[in-house]
C-alpha angles and dihedrals in degrees: 000000000000123000121213115214117215114221113192097151095105098050101055099053093048093052091045093053092048092051093048092051091048092050091048092051092049092049091048091052093050093048091047091052091056095042095050094039096237095156103034105071102060110129121210122226118255115245115224128139117215130179126196131187138166115251133181123312091029092287126148119227116202119193126190106220109178146308144159091242099050092109090067097041106112104173145344128234109210113197117192122190110186115229095213138022130039097290115127123220115288131201126208129186119218119195145143126239134173088274096053144269119334136191112189138161092227134061094227096111098043095096091073095046119132129199115296114239135213113280095024110150125199125187122200123213116266103287104128119108101211094245131080098323114178116224126189121183118196122190121216115206135203092250090062096255123127128201136181108249102176136015115178144149113226 
């Protein structure tokens, strides 16, 4: 009767070496991610809800509805690009100070701006043209960041 000899010596060391190399590569990638800061600089989006609509006399009414980041919202930049006519794009700044709500075409009063609250309504001067105006509203926050909050065609 013949006896077969089982030789498993070659399989086990090869698998062991492959596993050790794989573990080493994974650890090196994780350590590199921490060292080079790959995961630490991701900024979250600010959460603020804004509504805009055209009202009489070609004015734009902007209403702040809600948002988790309202306490850090300092002012809004409202950019209006008329859809017809020869008017060029116009920017307005909406903010609140101790004397009330202001919409201006300059940044001169922004230094005294306080946080914008829910329900705040700002009305721009009559600049809309009645047809396909493009409005972009950008929020400026206390931490220096700015973010587009609304982009619509009226």
